[in-house]
Structures are given as C-alpha cells and as structure tokens.
C-alpha positions as CSV (number, residue, x, y, z in Angstrom):
1,M,110.0,40.4,171.2
2,S,108.3,37.0,171.4
3,S,110.0,34.1,169.7
4,Q,107.0,33.7,167.3
5,L,107.1,37.4,166.3
6,L,110.9,37.2,165.9
7,T,110.5,34.1,163.7
8,L,107.8,35.8,161.6
9,F,110.1,38.9,161.2
10,L,113.0,36.7,160.1
11,L,110.8,34.9,157.6
12,L,109.5,38.1,156.1
13,S,113.0,39.5,156.0
14,A,114.2,36.6,153.9
15,V,111.5,37.0,151.2
16,A,113.0,38.3,148.1
17,I,111.2,41.5,147.1
18,P,111.8,42.7,143.5
19,V,113.4,46.1,143.3
20,V,111.4,48.5,141.3
21,T,113.4,51.3,139.8
22,S,112.0,54.7,139.2
23,R,114.8,55.5,136.8
24,Q,113.4,56.1,133.3
25,W,114.3,58.3,130.4
26,C,112.3,60.0,127.7
27,M,113.5,59.3,124.2
28,A,112.5,60.1,120.7
29,M,110.7,57.5,118.7
30,P,112.8,56.1,115.9
31,N,109.9,56.5,113.5
32,A,109.5,60.3,114.1
33,T,110.2,62.5,111.1
34,G,113.1,64.9,110.9
35,E,110.6,67.8,111.1
36,Q,109.1,66.4,114.3
37,L,112.5,65.8,115.9
38,Q,113.7,69.3,115.1
39,A,110.4,70.7,116.4
40,N,111.0,68.7,119.6
41,I,114.5,70.1,120.0
42,D,113.4,73.6,119.3
43,Y,110.5,73.3,121.9
44,A,112.5,71.6,124.6
45,C,115.5,74.0,124.3
46,S,113.1,77.0,124.5
47,Q,111.8,75.8,127.9
48,N,114.7,76.6,130.2
49,V,116.4,73.2,129.3
50,D,120.2,73.1,129.1
51,C,120.8,72.1,125.5
52,T,124.5,73.1,125.4
53,P,125.5,69.4,125.5
54,I,124.1,68.9,122.0
55,Q,125.7,71.9,120.5
56,P,129.0,71.6,118.5
57,G,131.7,70.7,120.9
58,G,129.2,69.6,123.6
59,T,129.5,66.3,125.5
60,C,126.4,64.9,123.6
61,Y,127.0,66.4,120.1
62,E,128.2,63.1,118.8
63,P,126.6,61.2,117.3
64,N,125.4,64.2,115.4
65,T,121.9,63.0,114.4
66,L,118.5,64.5,114.9
67,L,117.3,61.4,116.7
68,D,120.1,61.5,119.3
69,H,119.9,65.3,119.8
70,A,116.1,65.2,120.1
71,S,116.3,62.3,122.6
72,F,118.7,64.3,124.8
73,A,116.6,67.5,124.6
74,M,113.3,65.6,125.2
75,N,114.8,63.8,128.2
76,A,116.1,67.0,129.7
77,Y,112.7,68.6,129.3
78,Y,111.0,65.5,130.8
79,Q,113.3,65.4,133.8
80,S,113.1,69.1,134.5
81,H,109.3,69.2,134.2
82,G,108.5,66.9,137.1
83,R,108.9,63.6,135.3
84,I,105.2,63.4,134.5
85,E,104.0,61.4,131.6
86,D,102.7,64.4,129.7
87,A,106.2,65.9,129.7
88,C,107.3,63.0,127.3
89,R,104.4,63.0,124.9
90,F,105.9,65.4,122.2
91,G,103.0,64.8,119.9
92,R,103.3,61.0,120.3
93,T,107.0,61.0,119.3
94,G,108.3,60.4,122.8
95,C,108.6,57.0,124.6
96,F,110.1,55.8,127.8
97,V,113.2,53.6,128.2
98,F,114.4,52.0,131.4
99,I,118.0,51.4,130.4
100,D,120.3,54.4,130.8
101,P,121.0,55.8,127.4
102,S,124.1,57.7,128.6
103,N,127.2,57.0,126.5
104,G,130.7,58.0,127.4
105,S,130.8,61.6,128.5
106,C,127.2,62.1,127.3
107,I,125.2,61.8,130.5
108,Y,121.4,61.7,130.4
109,Y,119.7,63.4,133.3
110,T,117.6,61.4,135.8
C-alpha cells in the first residue's frame, strides 16, 4: 500500500461516524382510549403473538394497566410482523420509541 493511500486510510478511520441503531419499539400512545387499547391487545394477541407475559403471573403483568399491556402486545406484534411501519399503526394509536421500555423481568422483544 502506498504511503499516501495508507495516510488516507488512517485519516478516514479516525473520523467519528455516528452509530445509528435500528433498535426501536412500538408503544401505545398515552392518549389512546381504553377501548382502543383493549382492541389493540385483542387484535395483537389473536395474531400468533405470545401474550402470556401480560397475563396474571406473567413477567409483564405489572404494572397492570391497559397502556402497559397494550404497549407490550403492540410491540410483540410489530416485532413479529417484520418491523414494518404499518405493523405499528394500530389505528393511529401506536408510536415508536428508541429507548428500551423493558423493566426488570419484563423484556420487550426487539
């Protein structure tokens, strides 16, 4: 390798390149109604999504709120359906977050 090419390579290697993460989760919008959240849970859980973690005694049962349960189910649906944008729409009640919402033993799929 020529010294000019080596110098160029070293200079390019030293440039800080921001790391773009592809980790994102689908969550329920806080302003969704209880009826919308329950419908999202019912739909997601009927589509071959493992919703046992949000059942009583499950790792994501607590906190026992519709918002938390819907978020878990919606994210499980989104992750298992190719992580495409349409899989997080849920009638405009889904949104993306980029900080892992997992908490304790409740692990959100990625």
